[in-house]
PDB file of N, CA, C and O in Angstrom:
ATOM      1  N   UNK A   1       0.830  -1.173  -0.008  1.00  0.00           N
ATOM      2  CA  UNK A   1       0.005  -0.006  -0.001  1.00  0.00           C
ATOM      3  C   UNK A   1       0.874   1.242  -0.002  1.00  0.00           C
ATOM      4  O   UNK A   1       1.878   1.293   0.707  1.00  0.00           O
ATOM      5  N   UNK A   2       0.511   2.230  -0.774  1.00  0.00           N
ATOM      6  CA  UNK A   2       1.226   3.504  -0.808  1.00  0.00           C
ATOM      7  C   UNK A   2       0.525   4.481   0.092  1.00  0.00           C
ATOM      8  O   UNK A   2      -0.660   4.756  -0.094  1.00  0.00           O
ATOM      9  N   UNK A   3       1.227   5.007   1.058  1.00  0.00           N
ATOM     10  CA  UNK A   3       0.659   5.919   2.015  1.00  0.00           C
ATOM     11  C   UNK A   3       0.466   7.293   1.351  1.00  0.00           C
ATOM     12  O   UNK A   3       1.348   7.738   0.616  1.00  0.00           O
ATOM     13  N   UNK A   4      -0.655   7.967   1.590  1.00  0.00           N
ATOM     14  CA  UNK A   4      -0.858   9.298   1.011  1.00  0.00           C
ATOM     15  C   UNK A   4       0.023  10.343   1.694  1.00  0.00           C
ATOM     16  O   UNK A   4       0.455  10.175   2.834  1.00  0.00           O
ATOM     17  N   UNK A   5       0.275  11.432   0.956  1.00  0.00           N
ATOM     18  CA  UNK A   5       1.078  12.514   1.509  1.00  0.00           C
ATOM     19  C   UNK A   5       0.297  13.266   2.590  1.00  0.00           C
ATOM     20  O   UNK A   5      -0.871  13.599   2.393  1.00  0.00           O
ATOM     21  N   UNK A   6       0.917  13.521   3.687  1.00  0.00           N
ATOM     22  CA  UNK A   6       0.245  14.237   4.773  1.00  0.00           C
ATOM     23  C   UNK A   6       0.539  15.716   4.640  1.00  0.00           C
ATOM     24  O   UNK A   6       1.695  16.127   4.541  1.00  0.00           O
ATOM     25  N   UNK A   7      -0.515  16.507   4.638  1.00  0.00           N
ATOM     26  CA  UNK A   7      -0.366  17.950   4.473  1.00  0.00           C
ATOM     27  C   UNK A   7       0.238  18.629   5.693  1.00  0.00           C
ATOM     28  O   UNK A   7       0.877  19.674   5.573  1.00  0.00           O
ATOM     29  N   UNK A   8       0.042  18.053   6.836  1.00  0.00           N
ATOM     30  CA  UNK A   8       0.523  18.707   8.058  1.00  0.00           C
ATOM     31  C   UNK A   8       1.958  18.280   8.434  1.00  0.00           C
ATOM     32  O   UNK A   8       2.452  18.656   9.497  1.00  0.00           O
ATOM     33  N   UNK A   9       2.602  17.525   7.597  1.00  0.00           N
ATOM     34  CA  UNK A   9       3.958  17.097   7.875  1.00  0.00           C
ATOM     35  C   UNK A   9       4.918  18.290   7.789  1.00  0.00           C
ATOM     36  O   UNK A   9       4.828  19.096   6.863  1.00  0.00           O
ATOM     37  N   UNK A  10       5.818  18.395   8.738  1.00  0.00           N
ATOM     38  CA  UNK A  10       6.780  19.494   8.751  1.00  0.00           C
ATOM     39  C   UNK A  10       8.131  18.978   8.352  1.00  0.00           C
ATOM     40  O   UNK A  10       8.587  17.943   8.838  1.00  0.00           O
ATOM     41  N   UNK A  11       8.783  19.720   7.446  1.00  0.00           N
ATOM     42  CA  UNK A  11      10.114  19.350   6.995  1.00  0.00           C
ATOM     43  C   UNK A  11      11.151  20.093   7.843  1.00  0.00           C
ATOM     44  O   UNK A  11      10.925  21.227   8.266  1.00  0.00           O
ATOM     45  N   UNK A  12      12.273  19.446   8.079  1.00  0.00           N
ATOM     46  CA  UNK A  12      13.337  20.099   8.788  1.00  0.00           C
ATOM     47  C   UNK A  12      14.005  21.116   7.873  1.00  0.00           C
ATOM     48  O   UNK A  12      14.217  20.843   6.692  1.00  0.00           O
ATOM     49  N   UNK A  13      14.330  22.263   8.399  1.00  0.00           N
ATOM     50  CA  UNK A  13      14.985  23.297   7.607  1.00  0.00           C
ATOM     51  C   UNK A  13      16.437  22.907   7.369  1.00  0.00           C
ATOM     52  O   UNK A  13      17.135  22.463   8.281  1.00  0.00           O
ATOM     53  N   UNK A  14      16.879  23.080   6.126  1.00  0.00           N
ATOM     54  CA  UNK A  14      18.258  22.787   5.828  1.00  0.00           C
ATOM     55  C   UNK A  14      19.152  24.008   5.986  1.00  0.00           C
ATOM     56  O   UNK A  14      20.367  23.884   6.147  1.00  0.00           O
ATOM     57  N   UNK A  15      18.538  25.193   5.939  1.00  0.00           N
ATOM     58  CA  UNK A  15      19.294  26.440   6.114  1.00  0.00           C
ATOM     59  C   UNK A  15      18.990  27.013   7.475  1.00  0.00           C
ATOM     60  O   UNK A  15      18.058  26.581   8.154  1.00  0.00           O
ATOM     61  N   UNK A  16      19.776  27.981   7.864  1.00  0.00           N
ATOM     62  CA  UNK A  16      19.574  28.591   9.184  1.00  0.00           C
ATOM     63  C   UNK A  16      18.688  29.838   9.133  1.00  0.00           C
ATOM     64  O   UNK A  16      18.628  30.589  10.107  1.00  0.00           O
ATOM     65  N   UNK A  17      18.007  30.064   8.021  1.00  0.00           N
ATOM     66  CA  UNK A  17      17.085  31.182   7.934  1.00  0.00           C
ATOM     67  C   UNK A  17      17.645  32.428   7.282  1.00  0.00           C
ATOM     68  O   UNK A  17      16.887  33.343   6.962  1.00  0.00           O
ATOM     69  N   UNK A  18      18.966  32.490   7.073  1.00  0.00           N
ATOM     70  CA  UNK A  18      19.548  33.660   6.414  1.00  0.00           C
ATOM     71  C   UNK A  18      19.376  33.551   4.926  1.00  0.00           C
ATOM     72  O   UNK A  18      19.226  32.460   4.376  1.00  0.00           O
ATOM     73  N   UNK A  19      19.400  34.700   4.279  1.00  0.00           N
ATOM     74  CA  UNK A  19      19.328  34.701   2.815  1.00  0.00           C
ATOM     75  C   UNK A  19      20.635  34.197   2.244  1.00  0.00           C
ATOM     76  O   UNK A  19      21.686  34.303   2.876  1.00  0.00           O
ATOM     77  N   UNK A  20      20.562  33.654   1.059  1.00  0.00           N
ATOM     78  CA  UNK A  20      21.732  33.036   0.424  1.00  0.00           C
ATOM     79  C   UNK A  20      22.485  34.041  -0.448  1.00  0.00           C
ATOM     80  O   UNK A  20      22.754  33.783  -1.621  1.00  0.00           O
ATOM     81  N   UNK A  21      22.817  35.179   0.137  1.00  0.00           N
ATOM     82  CA  UNK A  21      23.522  36.231  -0.634  1.00  0.00           C
ATOM     83  C   UNK A  21      24.898  35.763  -1.057  1.00  0.00           C
ATOM     84  O   UNK A  21      25.321  36.012  -2.186  1.00  0.00           O
ATOM     85  N   UNK A  22      25.595  35.092  -0.169  1.00  0.00           N
ATOM     86  CA  UNK A  22      26.963  34.684  -0.445  1.00  0.00           C
ATOM     87  C   UNK A  22      27.004  33.775  -1.676  1.00  0.00           C
ATOM     88  O   UNK A  22      27.897  33.910  -2.512  1.00  0.00           O
ATOM     89  N   UNK A  23      26.069  32.873  -1.793  1.00  0.00           N
ATOM     90  CA  UNK A  23      26.077  31.945  -2.924  1.00  0.00           C
ATOM     91  C   UNK A  23      25.698  32.613  -4.237  1.00  0.00           C
ATOM     92  O   UNK A  23      26.141  32.184  -5.302  1.00  0.00           O
ATOM     93  N   UNK A  24      24.878  33.663  -4.168  1.00  0.00           N
ATOM     94  CA  UNK A  24      24.540  34.391  -5.387  1.00  0.00           C
ATOM     95  C   UNK A  24      25.776  35.074  -5.925  1.00  0.00           C
ATOM     96  O   UNK A  24      26.024  35.056  -7.131  1.00  0.00           O
ATOM     97  N   UNK A  25      26.558  35.678  -5.037  1.00  0.00           N
ATOM     98  CA  UNK A  25      27.799  36.349  -5.483  1.00  0.00           C
ATOM     99  C   UNK A  25      28.785  35.321  -6.015  1.00  0.00           C
ATOM    100  O   UNK A  25      29.457  35.553  -7.020  1.00  0.00           O
ATOM    101  N   UNK A  26      28.864  34.187  -5.335  1.00  0.00           N
ATOM    102  CA  UNK A  26      29.793  33.153  -5.758  1.00  0.00           C
ATOM    103  C   UNK A  26      29.451  32.654  -7.150  1.00  0.00           C
ATOM    104  O   UNK A  26      30.345  32.404  -7.958  1.00  0.00           O
ATOM    105  N   UNK A  27      28.145  32.505  -7.440  1.00  0.00           N
ATOM    106  CA  UNK A  27      27.723  32.028  -8.742  1.00  0.00           C
ATOM    107  C   UNK A  27      28.158  33.006  -9.832  1.00  0.00           C
ATOM    108  O   UNK A  27      28.596  32.596 -10.907  1.00  0.00           O
ATOM    109  N   UNK A  28      28.033  34.321  -9.539  1.00  0.00           N
ATOM    110  CA  UNK A  28      28.408  35.313 -10.536  1.00  0.00           C
ATOM    111  C   UNK A  28      29.915  35.218 -10.838  1.00  0.00           C
ATOM    112  O   UNK A  28      30.322  35.304 -11.997  1.00  0.00           O
ATOM    113  N   UNK A  29      30.731  35.043  -9.804  1.00  0.00           N
ATOM    114  CA  UNK A  29      32.175  34.946 -10.023  1.00  0.00           C
ATOM    115  C   UNK A  29      32.529  33.679 -10.776  1.00  0.00           C
ATOM    116  O   UNK A  29      33.364  33.709 -11.680  1.00  0.00           O
ATOM    117  N   UNK A  30      31.905  32.558 -10.414  1.00  0.00           N
ATOM    118  CA  UNK A  30      32.183  31.316 -11.115  1.00  0.00           C
ATOM    119  C   UNK A  30      31.777  31.378 -12.566  1.00  0.00           C
ATOM    120  O   UNK A  30      32.479  30.839 -13.423  1.00  0.00           O
ATOM    121  N   UNK A  31      30.642  32.033 -12.874  1.00  0.00           N
ATOM    122  CA  UNK A  31      30.215  32.186 -14.274  1.00  0.00           C
ATOM    123  C   UNK A  31      31.185  33.071 -15.042  1.00  0.00           C
ATOM    124  O   UNK A  31      31.499  32.807 -16.203  1.00  0.00           O
ATOM    125  N   UNK A  32      31.662  34.136 -14.376  1.00  0.00           N
ATOM    126  CA  UNK A  32      32.626  35.027 -15.040  1.00  0.00           C
ATOM    127  C   UNK A  32      33.880  34.255 -15.433  1.00  0.00           C
ATOM    128  O   UNK A  32      34.366  34.399 -16.555  1.00  0.00           O
ATOM    129  N   UNK A  33      34.407  33.440 -14.530  1.00  0.00           N
ATOM    130  CA  UNK A  33      35.609  32.673 -14.882  1.00  0.00           C
ATOM    131  C   UNK A  33      35.313  31.647 -15.970  1.00  0.00           C
ATOM    132  O   UNK A  33      36.169  31.371 -16.811  1.00  0.00           O
ATOM    133  N   UNK A  34      34.125  31.090 -15.959  1.00  0.00           N
ATOM    134  CA  UNK A  34      33.753  30.143 -17.028  1.00  0.00           C
ATOM    135  C   UNK A  34      33.692  30.849 -18.367  1.00  0.00           C
ATOM    136  O   UNK A  34      34.170  30.326 -19.375  1.00  0.00           O
ATOM    137  N   UNK A  35      33.093  32.060 -18.380  1.00  0.00           N
ATOM    138  CA  UNK A  35      33.023  32.817 -19.632  1.00  0.00           C
ATOM    139  C   UNK A  35      34.384  33.270 -20.080  1.00  0.00           C
ATOM    140  O   UNK A  35      34.665  33.295 -21.279  1.00  0.00           O
ATOM    141  N   UNK A  36      35.250  33.637 -19.129  1.00  0.00           N
ATOM    142  CA  UNK A  36      36.615  34.050 -19.518  1.00  0.00           C
ATOM    143  C   UNK A  36      37.404  32.849 -20.064  1.00  0.00           C
ATOM    144  O   UNK A  36      38.354  33.024 -20.826  1.00  0.00           O
ATOM    145  N   UNK A  37      37.006  31.632 -19.672  1.00  0.00           N
ATOM    146  CA  UNK A  37      37.646  30.436 -20.178  1.00  0.00           C
ATOM    147  C   UNK A  37      37.407  30.221 -21.653  1.00  0.00           C
ATOM    148  O   UNK A  37      38.100  29.417 -22.277  1.00  0.00           O
ATOM    149  N   UNK A  38      36.439  30.922 -22.231  1.00  0.00           N
ATOM    150  CA  UNK A  38      36.187  30.800 -23.661  1.00  0.00           C
ATOM    151  C   UNK A  38      37.179  31.610 -24.498  1.00  0.00           C
ATOM    152  O   UNK A  38      37.256  31.434 -25.714  1.00  0.00           O
ATOM    153  N   UNK A  39      37.919  32.476 -23.864  1.00  0.00           N
ATOM    154  CA  UNK A  39      38.910  33.292 -24.599  1.00  0.00           C
ATOM    155  C   UNK A  39      40.268  32.578 -24.557  1.00  0.00           C
ATOM    156  O   UNK A  39      40.914  32.498 -23.512  1.00  0.00           O
ATOM    157  N   UNK A  40      40.674  32.072 -25.704  1.00  0.00           N
ATOM    158  CA  UNK A  40      41.862  31.222 -25.739  1.00  0.00           C
ATOM    159  C   UNK A  40      43.120  31.967 -25.284  1.00  0.00           C
ATOM    160  O   UNK A  40      44.013  31.394 -24.660  1.00  0.00           O
ATOM    161  N   UNK A  41      43.161  33.238 -25.608  1.00  0.00           N
ATOM    162  CA  UNK A  41      44.363  34.023 -25.279  1.00  0.00           C
ATOM    163  C   UNK A  41      44.535  34.139 -23.757  1.00  0.00           C
ATOM    164  O   UNK A  41      45.660  34.250 -23.269  1.00  0.00           O
ATOM    165  N   UNK A  42      43.431  34.115 -23.011  1.00  0.00           N
ATOM    166  CA  UNK A  42      43.504  34.182 -21.557  1.00  0.00           C
ATOM    167  C   UNK A  42      43.811  32.815 -20.952  1.00  0.00           C
ATOM    168  O   UNK A  42      44.508  32.725 -19.942  1.00  0.00           O
ATOM    169  N   UNK A  43      43.293  31.753 -21.568  1.00  0.00           N
ATOM    170  CA  UNK A  43      43.495  30.414 -21.023  1.00  0.00           C
ATOM    171  C   UNK A  43      44.928  29.960 -21.217  1.00  0.00           C
ATOM    172  O   UNK A  43      45.543  29.434 -20.289  1.00  0.00           O
ATOM    173  N   UNK A  44      45.467  30.157 -22.409  1.00  0.00           N
ATOM    174  CA  UNK A  44      46.813  29.702 -22.716  1.00  0.00           C
ATOM    175  C   UNK A  44      47.856  30.653 -22.139  1.00  0.00           C
ATOM    176  O   UNK A  44      48.973  30.232 -21.839  1.00  0.00           O
ATOM    177  N   UNK A  45      47.522  31.882 -21.985  1.00  0.00           N
ATOM    178  CA  UNK A  45      48.408  32.934 -21.478  1.00  0.00           C
ATOM    179  C   UNK A  45      49.650  33.092 -22.359  1.00  0.00           C
ATOM    180  O   UNK A  45      50.765  32.740 -21.973  1.00  0.00           O
ATOM    181  N   UNK A  46      49.415  33.628 -23.543  1.00  0.00           N
ATOM    182  CA  UNK A  46      50.513  33.911 -24.461  1.00  0.00           C
ATOM    183  C   UNK A  46      51.345  35.084 -23.967  1.00  0.00           C
ATOM    184  O   UNK A  46      52.541  35.167 -24.247  1.00  0.00           O
ATOM    185  N   UNK A  47      50.705  35.999 -23.224  1.00  0.00           N
ATOM    186  CA  UNK A  47      51.393  37.220 -22.813  1.00  0.00           C
ATOM    187  C   UNK A  47      52.363  36.908 -21.683  1.00  0.00           C
ATOM    188  O   UNK A  47      52.002  36.255 -20.703  1.00  0.00           O
ATOM    189  N   UNK A  48      53.589  37.378 -21.827  1.00  0.00           N
ATOM    190  CA  UNK A  48      54.589  37.148 -20.781  1.00  0.00           C
ATOM    191  C   UNK A  48      54.543  38.236 -19.714  1.00  0.00           C
ATOM    192  O   UNK A  48      54.869  37.993 -18.553  1.00  0.00           O
ATOM    193  N   UNK A  49      54.138  39.431 -20.115  1.00  0.00           N
ATOM    194  CA  UNK A  49      54.090  40.537 -19.162  1.00  0.00           C
ATOM    195  C   UNK A  49      52.725  40.604 -18.527  1.00  0.00           C
ATOM    196  O   UNK A  49      51.708  40.421 -19.197  1.00  0.00           O
ATOM    197  N   UNK A  50      52.700  40.866 -17.236  1.00  0.00           N
ATOM    198  CA  UNK A  50      51.446  40.889 -16.478  1.00  0.00           C
ATOM    199  C   UNK A  50      50.533  42.009 -16.940  1.00  0.00           C
ATOM    200  O   UNK A  50      49.312  41.855 -16.933  1.00  0.00           O
ATOM    201  N   UNK A  51      51.107  43.129 -17.338  1.00  0.00           N
ATOM    202  CA  UNK A  51      50.262  44.262 -17.795  1.00  0.00           C
ATOM    203  C   UNK A  51      49.499  43.907 -19.061  1.00  0.00           C
ATOM    204  O   UNK A  51      48.325  44.250 -19.196  1.00  0.00           O
ATOM    205  N   UNK A  52      50.160  43.219 -19.990  1.00  0.00           N
ATOM    206  CA  UNK A  52      49.473  42.803 -21.220  1.00  0.00           C
ATOM    207  C   UNK A  52      48.356  41.810 -20.920  1.00  0.00           C
ATOM    208  O   UNK A  52      47.260  41.901 -21.475  1.00  0.00           O
ATOM    209  N   UNK A  53      48.652  40.860 -20.032  1.00  0.00           N
ATOM    210  CA  UNK A  53      47.650  39.866 -19.664  1.00  0.00           C
ATOM    211  C   UNK A  53      46.451  40.520 -18.991  1.00  0.00           C
ATOM    212  O   UNK A  53      45.306  40.183 -19.294  1.00  0.00           O
ATOM    213  N   UNK A  54      46.707  41.450 -18.085  1.00  0.00           N
ATOM    214  CA  UNK A  54      45.643  42.142 -17.403  1.00  0.00           C
ATOM    215  C   UNK A  54      44.795  42.957 -18.383  1.00  0.00           C
ATOM    216  O   UNK A  54      43.578  43.060 -18.228  1.00  0.00           O
ATOM    217  N   UNK A  55      45.447  43.530 -19.384  1.00  0.00           N
ATOM    218  CA  UNK A  55      44.707  44.288 -20.408  1.00  0.00           C
ATOM    219  C   UNK A  55      43.753  43.385 -21.175  1.00  0.00           C
ATOM    220  O   UNK A  55      42.611  43.765 -21.433  1.00  0.00           O
ATOM    221  N   UNK A  56      44.221  42.171 -21.547  1.00  0.00           N
ATOM    222  CA  UNK A  56      43.356  41.234 -22.275  1.00  0.00           C
ATOM    223  C   UNK A  56      42.246  40.698 -21.368  1.00  0.00           C
ATOM    224  O   UNK A  56      41.130  40.446 -21.823  1.00  0.00           O
ATOM    225  N   UNK A  57      42.559  40.528 -20.090  1.00  0.00           N
ATOM    226  CA  UNK A  57      41.509  40.086 -19.137  1.00  0.00           C
ATOM    227  C   UNK A  57      40.417  41.150 -19.044  1.00  0.00           C
ATOM    228  O   UNK A  57      39.233  40.814 -19.029  1.00  0.00           O
ATOM    229  N   UNK A  58      40.791  42.405 -18.983  1.00  0.00           N
ATOM    230  CA  UNK A  58      39.814  43.495 -18.947  1.00  0.00           C
ATOM    231  C   UNK A  58      39.022  43.561 -20.255  1.00  0.00           C
ATOM    232  O   UNK A  58      37.813  43.791 -20.252  1.00  0.00           O
ATOM    233  N   UNK A  59      39.716  43.358 -21.356  1.00  0.00           N
ATOM    234  CA  UNK A  59      39.036  43.354 -22.643  1.00  0.00           C
ATOM    235  C   UNK A  59      38.015  42.207 -22.703  1.00  0.00           C
ATOM    236  O   UNK A  59      36.911  42.385 -23.216  1.00  0.00           O
ATOM    237  N   UNK A  60      38.381  41.054 -22.187  1.00  0.00           N
ATOM    238  CA  UNK A  60      37.453  39.926 -22.139  1.00  0.00           C
ATOM    239  C   UNK A  60      36.220  40.251 -21.265  1.00  0.00           C
ATOM    240  O   UNK A  60      35.092  39.905 -21.618  1.00  0.00           O
ATOM    241  N   UNK A  61      36.454  40.912 -20.134  1.00  0.00           N
ATOM    242  CA  UNK A  61      35.325  41.306 -19.264  1.00  0.00           C
ATOM    243  C   UNK A  61      34.406  42.299 -19.984  1.00  0.00           C
ATOM    244  O   UNK A  61      33.185  42.232 -19.842  1.00  0.00           O
ATOM    245  N   UNK A  62      34.982  43.201 -20.740  1.00  0.00           N
ATOM    246  CA  UNK A  62      34.181  44.184 -21.474  1.00  0.00           C
ATOM    247  C   UNK A  62      33.328  43.487 -22.527  1.00  0.00           C
ATOM    248  O   UNK A  62      32.159  43.828 -22.710  1.00  0.00           O
ATOM    249  N   UNK A  63      33.915  42.506 -23.223  1.00  0.00           N
ATOM    250  CA  UNK A  63      33.161  41.782 -24.239  1.00  0.00           C
ATOM    251  C   UNK A  63      32.012  40.993 -23.611  1.00  0.00           C
ATOM    252  O   UNK A  63      30.913  40.940 -24.163  1.00  0.00           O
ATOM    253  N   UNK A  64      32.273  40.384 -22.458  1.00  0.00           N
ATOM    254  CA  UNK A  64      31.230  39.640 -21.734  1.00  0.00           C
ATOM    255  C   UNK A  64      30.104  40.568 -21.315  1.00  0.00           C
ATOM    256  O   UNK A  64      28.930  40.232 -21.467  1.00  0.00           O
ATOM    257  N   UNK A  65      30.456  41.729 -20.788  1.00  0.00           N
ATOM    258  CA  UNK A  65      29.427  42.687 -20.376  1.00  0.00           C
ATOM    259  C   UNK A  65      28.599  43.162 -21.552  1.00  0.00           C
ATOM    260  O   UNK A  65      27.386  43.333 -21.429  1.00  0.00           O
ATOM    261  N   UNK A  66      29.238  43.377 -22.688  1.00  0.00           N
ATOM    262  CA  UNK A  66      28.482  43.841 -23.856  1.00  0.00           C
ATOM    263  C   UNK A  66      27.558  42.734 -24.415  1.00  0.00           C
ATOM    264  O   UNK A  66      26.479  43.022 -24.934  1.00  0.00           O
ATOM    265  N   UNK A  67      27.989  41.498 -24.302  1.00  0.00           N
ATOM    266  CA  UNK A  67      27.162  40.386 -24.795  1.00  0.00           C
ATOM    267  C   UNK A  67      25.938  40.171 -23.911  1.00  0.00           C
ATOM    268  O   UNK A  67      24.846  39.888 -24.405  1.00  0.00           O
ATOM    269  N   UNK A  68      26.128  40.305 -22.615  1.00  0.00           N
ATOM    270  CA  UNK A  68      25.091  39.925 -21.659  1.00  0.00           C
ATOM    271  C   UNK A  68      24.283  41.089 -21.123  1.00  0.00           C
ATOM    272  O   UNK A  68      23.553  40.939 -20.143  1.00  0.00           O
ATOM    273  N   UNK A  69      24.402  42.227 -21.743  1.00  0.00           N
ATOM    274  CA  UNK A  69      23.614  43.372 -21.255  1.00  0.00           C
ATOM    275  C   UNK A  69      22.480  43.731 -22.200  1.00  0.00           C
ATOM    276  O   UNK A  69      21.728  44.668 -21.933  1.00  0.00           O
TER     277      UNK A  69
END
């Protein structure tokens, strides 16, 4: 026999009641790094100088912002 679902059953809370702000921010950062992974020049790191690499990283962020806005 399959027992019917009881409407008055209480589930234990898995969270402590706070909003999940930290995870929302973390998701944004993880997505950004995933999107930056699509730029081969950033993944392989052809640039030897840090300034050039940082410039291409910024350029990649600008392209991502323009695509997703």
